[in-house]
Structures are given as C-alpha cells and as structure tokens.
N, C-alpha and C positions, 0 to 999 in steps of 0.2 A: 505495501500498501504507499504509495507515494505521496496520496494527498484527499485532508479527511475533509471534509465541511459540514460544520455542526451552525451553520448560522439559523436565522430566522428560527428561535426554537426559546424553550423557557427554562433555559438551562437558568439554576443558582449559581448552583459551588460546582468547578470542574479540579477533581479531583481523582481518577484513576487508579485503582488498585493493584493493576497490572501495567506496565510499562506500557507506553505505543510501538507500535514498526518502529524498527528501528529502522528504515530507509525513507519514512515521514518526513517528508518537507517542508510543505503548505499545511496550519493546522487554523482550518476558520472557525471565529466560535464567537463571527458581530452578531447584535440586533440577538441577543440574548437577555440576562435577566442577572447576570454576573454582580452577584456585590464584590468580593475578596479573589484575587489570581492567584493561588501560593499552592500551588499540585507540592500533593510531597515526596514522590518520584519522579527521580528528573527528565523531560523532554528531553526526545532523539537529537543524538549532537548533532546528528546531520541537517537540520531544523531549519533552512532558509526564512523561512514568511508567518508569525503568527499575527490575527490579526484577533482583537477583543474592542473593537471598535462597537461604539452603541448598546454597551452597557449600561453600570448602574455601578460600576467601583470609581471607587473616592479617591482610597489611597494605593496605587502600585508600588508592593517594596514586596516583591516576594525572597524566601529564603534560601533557596534553592538559585543557582546562580543560573541565569539562560541559555541554553545553551550556546556554544562559541563560534557555530555556522552562518547565528542570526546576522539576518542583512537587513532585516523589512519587521519596525513593530507597527503595531496600526493601534493608539489608543484613543481616536477622538470618538467627541461625543460620549465619556463617558459624563462623572463627576468628580471629577479630580477637580481639586484646590489645593494642593501642594506636589512639584515631583521633583522628590529626592530620595529615588533606589538606594540603600546601605549596599549593595551589592553593584561594584560596577556594571555599566550593560555592555556587551560580545563586546571583543576587540573587532570585530567582522561589521559591527550595526552605519550600513548604509543611510536607512531611512528612517526617519521618527516622529513619527502622525498625530499631535496633541492637538489639535484643534478640537475647536467646540466642547472645551472644558469649563471649568470653574477658575480653573487659574489665577491669582493676582499678584504674584512674582515669581519670579522663575530662575533660578539662585541656586541653582548642584550644586551639590559641598563638595561629593567625587566628579571630574568633568568627564563629557561626555568624547565618546568613543570620538580619536582625532582619523579613523576610517569615515564618522559621519558628512555624507555630503549635503542633504537636506534636512530642516529642523523646521516642521508647523505647527507651529503656536496659534495662527486665526483663531477670531471669534471664541477668543476667552474674556478676562476681566483685567486684563494684564493694565496700569496704570504708570508704571516709569517702568525699562528696560534699562539694566544696568546688570549682567549678572556680574559677581567680583572675580569668579575665575575666567582666563579665556575659552571662547568657544573652540570647537576643534579648529583643526588648520585647514584641515580638508571642503569645509563647510561651501557649499556651491548655491545656497538657495536657504534663506532665512526668508521666511512668510509672519509675521506680524498684524496682520488685516485684520479687521474688526476685533479691537478691543478699545482701553481707554484711553490710552497712551495720549498725554497733555505736551512733553516731551520728550523729545527724541535724542537723549546726548551721556550715550554712554562715557567711562571711564578709561574701559579696557578697548583701544583697539578692534576692531572685529577682526576677521578673520582677513587675510591678502587675498587668498583662495574667493570671495565670494565674487557670488557673478548676476544676483539677485534678491534686491531689499525689499519687499511689500510694507507698508506702512497703512494701507487705504484702509481707509472708514473708522479714522479714529478720529482722535477730536486734537490733533496739533492747530497749534493758531502761527509760530511761528515755527520755521523747520531751521537752524542753523545751529549745526553742530560745534563742540569746541576742536573734534578727532576729524582729521578728513576720513573721509570714507576709504573704502580699500580699491588700489588701482586694478583695479578687472572688473569692479559693480560696471555692469552693463546694462543692466534697468532695473529703472529707480520707480515706485507708484506709493503715491504722495496724494493719487486721488480721493475723495471725499473728506479731508479734514475741515477745519476753518482758516487753511490760511488767511491771509488777507493781504501780506505782502511777501514775494517769495525775494529774498537777495541772501543768502548763504555770506557768509565775510571768508572762508576758503573755498575754493574753485573745487567746482565737483568733479568727477577720475575725468580724460580723458577718454576713455575709452565709454564714456554713456552710450546707451546705443537709443536709447526709448525711458522718458520722464512722461512721469502722466501727473500731471497735475486737476485734471477735472473735477469738476466738483466742487470748489472749494471757494472762497469767498473773495477772490482777487479783485480788483479793481483795478490795475494799473499794473501792467508786467513790462 
C-alpha cells in the first residue's frame, strides 16, 4: 500500500495499534474531527506527505518524531493558536501549510528545517510578524496574506533565497521596512491593505518583477 486516503470521515483520534504499511508514502486525514494528533506507533519512515488539514487540532506537538523523509505537512484550517513543536520537524520538510488557523504570533523556539521552501501562514490572526530566530535559508515562498498585520518590519533579515512574499489583505498603512528585502525577491503582494502613500526609503530589490498594490487607499503615486 502506497497511499491511504481517510479524508471526509469522522475520525476523532488516529492511533492505530499496529504499524501502517512500511511502503506508505501518502497519508490523507483531512476533513475529519481530529483534535490531537499523537500516534504512539511511529509512522512509516518513507512517508513523504501527511495531510491533516480541516480538522480540529488546537496544538500540534507529537511526542514521536515525524518520518525523516516527510516533505509535505498540511495543517491548514485547524484551530491552532500557537505553533511550537518541541521535537524538530523532519530535515527533509519542504512544504508547511498552516493557513486558516488562529495563530496570533508565529515564533517557533526550534528552527524550522532549512529544506523548507514554502511556508503558508495565510488567514491566521497574526498582528506582528517578527520571529526571533531566522527563517529557513532555502525559503522561496512566504505567505502572510489575510492576517491582521499593521506594520511589517522584521528585525531579522528574510532569507536571501526568498522569491515570493504575500502580505495582501492585511491592515498595513505604511510599508517601509528598515531592513532591505531579499535581493532575489520577484513577487511582492501588498494588495488590499490600507496603504495611503507608497514611498519606501530603502529601494525595492532590483529582481522585483511583480508588485501588487491594488485595493489600497493610495491617492497619489
């Protein structure tokens, strides 16, 4: 068995008493009623995709490490308020989806794996985005749209690899970071904020190809 789809059921607790097939590479548990995900038997070491989206998870903190080969972890549209697992995420993880939760502050105390290329935090309740430890050095896409961010001014530089930054649909009035945006940035979304004047004092990256300022309150550009 390579793929197990248990989506759209009524599962509250997922804790099989016998190991799942050793060849399993995809496990879909989305659209259930899982409150806590903490299986007592390790998941198969070859698992590369785990989808727990659209459940009722409040805290994600498994006591057994996730599979070392996991590359995609879906936790969107749960009820997560704080994301701070005490066991490091797998060093292979490339995609982490935390969109549509209730996260107010995103500040994990254990670094995210440097293999992570995409971090989705869209549609949470983040007011200030200022992690105290650097984001993964290979991150290419950071999505913070649909939050409650008023000022975007992280004190630690964003990863130099960052290609796409989505800050659309927030409450930003002035966009004027004091640290330069990554030199590789090509895609910057600032649409549907409350920006009146767009005049950053630090030049935008020369690599920028797409700038979205639609749906703001700009009078003079």
